[in-house]
Each structure stands twice: as C-alpha cells, then as structure tokens.
Backbone as JSON Lines, residues from 0, in Angstrom:
{"i":0,"aa":"M","n":[11.9,135.76,62.04],"ca":[12.23,134.91,63.18],"c":[13.16,135.63,64.14]}
{"i":1,"aa":"A","n":[14.07,136.43,63.59],"ca":[15.01,137.17,64.44],"c":[14.27,138.16,65.33]}
{"i":2,"aa":"D","n":[13.25,138.79,64.77],"ca":[12.47,139.74,65.56],"c":[11.78,139.04,66.72]}
{"i":3,"aa":"L","n":[11.27,137.86,66.46],"ca":[10.61,137.1,67.51],"c":[11.58,136.79,68.65]}
{"i":4,"aa":"N","n":[12.79,136.41,68.3],"ca":[13.8,136.13,69.33],"c":[14.17,137.38,70.12]}
{"i":5,"aa":"K","n":[14.23,138.52,69.45],"ca":[14.52,139.78,70.15],"c":[13.41,140.12,71.13]}
{"i":6,"aa":"F","n":[12.17,139.96,70.69],"ca":[11.04,140.22,71.58],"c":[11.08,139.28,72.78]}
{"i":7,"aa":"Q","n":[11.37,138.01,72.54],"ca":[11.39,137.04,73.62],"c":[12.49,137.36,74.63]}
{"i":8,"aa":"R","n":[13.67,137.74,74.14],"ca":[14.77,138.11,75.05],"c":[14.42,139.36,75.85]}
{"i":9,"aa":"S","n":[13.76,140.32,75.21],"ca":[13.35,141.54,75.91],"c":[12.35,141.21,77.01]}
{"i":10,"aa":"K","n":[11.41,140.34,76.7],"ca":[10.41,139.96,77.7],"c":[11.08,139.24,78.86]}
{"i":11,"aa":"E","n":[12.02,138.36,78.57],"ca":[12.73,137.65,79.64],"c":[13.47,138.63,80.54]}
{"i":12,"aa":"R","n":[14.1,139.62,79.95],"ca":[14.84,140.61,80.73],"c":[13.88,141.45,81.6]}
{"i":13,"aa":"I","n":[12.77,141.86,81.02],"ca":[11.78,142.63,81.78],"c":[11.25,141.8,82.95]}
{"i":14,"aa":"T","n":[11.0,140.53,82.7],"ca":[10.51,139.64,83.75],"c":[11.54,139.48,84.86]}
{"i":15,"aa":"E","n":[12.82,139.38,84.48],"ca":[13.89,139.29,85.49],"c":[13.9,140.54,86.37]}
{"i":16,"aa":"I","n":[13.79,141.7,85.76],"ca":[13.81,142.96,86.51],"c":[12.59,143.04,87.42]}
{"i":17,"aa":"L","n":[11.43,142.69,86.9],"ca":[10.21,142.71,87.7],"c":[10.32,141.76,88.89]}
{"i":18,"aa":"N","n":[10.83,140.58,88.65],"ca":[11.01,139.61,89.74],"c":[12.0,140.13,90.79]}
{"i":19,"aa":"H","n":[13.06,140.77,90.34],"ca":[14.04,141.33,91.27],"c":[13.4,142.42,92.14]}
{"i":20,"aa":"L","n":[12.64,143.31,91.51],"ca":[11.98,144.37,92.27],"c":[10.98,143.79,93.27]}
{"i":21,"aa":"T","n":[10.3,142.74,92.87],"ca":[9.33,142.1,93.74],"c":[10.01,141.47,94.96]}
{"i":22,"aa":"R","n":[11.15,140.82,94.72],"ca":[11.88,140.16,95.82],"c":[12.51,141.14,96.79]}
{"i":23,"aa":"T","n":[12.91,142.3,96.3],"ca":[13.62,143.26,97.14],"c":[12.69,144.08,98.02]}
{"i":24,"aa":"G","n":[11.41,143.9,97.88],"ca":[10.47,144.62,98.74],"c":[9.47,145.42,97.95]}
{"i":25,"aa":"N","n":[8.46,145.84,98.64],"ca":[7.38,146.59,98.0],"c":[7.55,148.07,98.33]}
{"i":26,"aa":"D","n":[8.51,148.68,97.73],"ca":[8.79,150.1,97.92],"c":[7.74,150.92,97.18]}
{"i":27,"aa":"H","n":[7.14,151.87,97.87],"ca":[6.09,152.68,97.24],"c":[6.62,153.48,96.05]}
{"i":28,"aa":"Q","n":[7.89,153.83,96.07],"ca":[8.45,154.57,94.93],"c":[8.59,153.66,93.71]}
{"i":29,"aa":"A","n":[8.7,152.36,93.93],"ca":[8.89,151.43,92.82],"c":[7.58,151.01,92.18]}
{"i":30,"aa":"N","n":[6.45,151.24,92.82],"ca":[5.16,150.79,92.29],"c":[4.9,151.21,90.85]}
{"i":31,"aa":"P","n":[5.19,152.45,90.45],"ca":[4.99,152.8,89.04],"c":[5.85,151.94,88.1]}
{"i":32,"aa":"Y","n":[7.01,151.53,88.57],"ca":[7.87,150.69,87.75],"c":[7.25,149.31,87.56]}
{"i":33,"aa":"F","n":[6.65,148.76,88.62],"ca":[5.97,147.47,88.49],"c":[4.92,147.54,87.38]}
{"i":34,"aa":"H","n":[4.1,148.57,87.45],"ca":[3.02,148.73,86.47],"c":[3.58,148.87,85.06]}
{"i":35,"aa":"K","n":[4.59,149.69,84.9],"ca":[5.18,149.92,83.58],"c":[5.82,148.65,83.03]}
{"i":36,"aa":"L","n":[6.51,147.9,83.89],"ca":[7.13,146.65,83.45],"c":[6.07,145.63,83.04]}
{"i":37,"aa":"K","n":[4.99,145.56,83.8],"ca":[3.91,144.64,83.44],"c":[3.28,145.04,82.11]}
{"i":38,"aa":"Q","n":[3.1,146.33,81.89],"ca":[2.56,146.81,80.62],"c":[3.49,146.44,79.47]}
{"i":39,"aa":"S","n":[4.78,146.61,79.69],"ca":[5.76,146.3,78.65],"c":[5.75,144.81,78.31]}
{"i":40,"aa":"A","n":[5.68,143.96,79.32],"ca":[5.64,142.52,79.08],"c":[4.37,142.16,78.3]}
{"i":41,"aa":"H","n":[3.26,142.78,78.64],"ca":[2.0,142.52,77.92],"c":[2.11,142.97,76.46]}
{"i":42,"aa":"L","n":[2.7,144.13,76.23],"ca":[2.88,144.64,74.88],"c":[3.76,143.69,74.06]}
{"i":43,"aa":"I","n":[4.81,143.18,74.67],"ca":[5.68,142.24,73.97],"c":[4.92,140.97,73.62]}
{"i":44,"aa":"D","n":[4.1,140.47,74.54],"ca":[3.27,139.3,74.25],"c":[2.38,139.55,73.03]}
{"i":45,"aa":"T","n":[1.81,140.75,72.98],"ca":[0.95,141.11,71.85],"c":[1.74,141.13,70.55]}
{"i":46,"aa":"K","n":[2.93,141.69,70.58],"ca":[3.77,141.76,69.38],"c":[4.2,140.36,68.94]}
{"i":47,"aa":"I","n":[4.53,139.51,69.88],"ca":[4.91,138.13,69.55],"c":[3.75,137.43,68.87]}
{"i":48,"aa":"E","n":[2.55,137.62,69.39],"ca":[1.35,137.02,68.81],"c":[1.14,137.53,67.38]}
{"i":49,"aa":"Q","n":[1.33,138.83,67.17],"ca":[1.18,139.4,65.84],"c":[2.21,138.82,64.87]}
{"i":50,"aa":"L","n":[3.45,138.69,65.32],"ca":[4.48,138.11,64.46],"c":[4.17,136.66,64.12]}
{"i":51,"aa":"N","n":[3.68,135.91,65.1],"ca":[3.31,134.52,64.84],"c":[2.18,134.44,63.81]}
{"i":52,"aa":"Q","n":[1.22,135.34,63.89],"ca":[0.12,135.37,62.92],"c":[0.64,135.71,61.53]}
{"i":53,"aa":"Q","n":[1.55,136.67,61.45],"ca":[2.12,137.05,60.16],"c":[2.89,135.88,59.54]}
{"i":54,"aa":"E","n":[3.66,135.19,60.38],"ca":[4.42,134.04,59.88],"c":[3.46,132.95,59.39]}
{"i":55,"aa":"S","n":[2.4,132.74,60.12],"ca":[1.4,131.74,59.75],"c":[0.74,132.1,58.42]}
{"i":56,"aa":"E","n":[0.42,133.36,58.25],"ca":[-0.2,133.82,56.99],"c":[0.75,133.68,55.82]}
{"i":57,"aa":"K","n":[2.04,133.95,56.04],"ca":[3.03,133.8,54.97],"c":[3.16,132.34,54.55]}
{"i":58,"aa":"K","n":[3.11,131.44,55.5],"ca":[3.23,130.01,55.19],"c":[2.02,129.51,54.39]}
{"i":59,"aa":"Q","n":[0.85,130.08,54.68],"ca":[-0.36,129.66,54.0],"c":[-0.44,130.21,52.58]}
{"i":60,"aa":"A","n":[0.24,131.32,52.34],"ca":[0.18,131.97,51.02],"c":[1.07,131.29,50.0]}
C-alpha cells in the first residue's frame, strides 16, 4: 500500500509540473519535457495498475 501512495504522489507532482509548463507557454525548448513528463505519468499509471492487480491476487489467495 505504501508503494501505491508513493506512485500516486509522484504522479501528482509530475502532473503539477506538466500543468505549470503548459500554463507558462509553449516554449519549443520545453517540448521534449512535455513528452517525457507524459510518458512518466503513463508509466506510473501502469505501475499503479500492476500493484492493484497484485493486491487483488493476494486477497484472493
């Protein structure tokens, strides 16, 4: 459960940074950062899903 909370906090922080970059303008130098942050948020979503599946399997066992 602690890992899930860490992932969720990381995703929230990444989303905050992405939103800040979006609000401050569309700087061409920042575009790679947008892509990388979006990839990171997607990866965290995947990890959260995997952890939820593992927890579900443990409860069923």
